N, C-alpha and C positions, 0 to 999 in steps of 0.2 A: 745845308743846316750848320755849316761851319760857324763857330763862335756862339752857338746856342748851348743851353744847359745839356749836360750829358744825357739826362733822362728824356730829352726831346730830340734825339737823333733818329737814325734809321730804325733802331730796335723799337722805339716808341711808336713809330708809324706802323710797324708790323703788328704790335700789340693792339693798337686801335683798330686796324683792319681786321684782325682775327676776332676781336670782340664784336665789331659791327657785323661781320658775316655770321657769327653765332646768333646774334639777335635777329638778323634778317631771316635766318633759317627757321626761327620760331614764329616770327610775326609777318614775314613777307616783306616785299619792297623791291624796288628796281635795283638790280645788281650794279649798274653803272652809277646811279645816283648815290648809292651807299659807298661805293669805292671813291668817288670824287669827294664826297663829304668827309671821308676819313682823311684825305690828303689836305683838305682845306680847313679842318676844324680848329687849327691854331692861328689862322690868319689874323684875327683881330685881338689876339691875346696880348694884353698890355705888357706882360713881362718880356715880350720880344720886341717892344718898340719903345724907344726913348721919347718919342714924340707923342705927348698926351693928346694933342689935338687929333692926330691920326686915329688913336684908339677911340676917342669920343665920336669921331665921324663914322667909324665902322659900327660902333654900338648904336648910334642914332639910326643909321641905315638899316641895321638888322631889326630894329624895333618896328620899322615900317613894312616889313615883309608880311 
C-alpha cells in the first residue's frame, strides 16, 4: 500500500475488517468471504488508479455480478 493515502494503509484495513466482523456477528455470513471482501474492497476505487479505463472496466464488470 505504499504511495497510497495515509488513511488507506494497514490501519484502514484493520478498521474495515473490524467493522465487517461486527456486522457479520449481527447478520451472519461466511467468515472467509467477509475477510476476503475486506481485503479487496478498494480494488476498483478510482482514487487509487490514474487509468480511468481501468476503473470503468472494473465498474462495468461489477455491475454484471
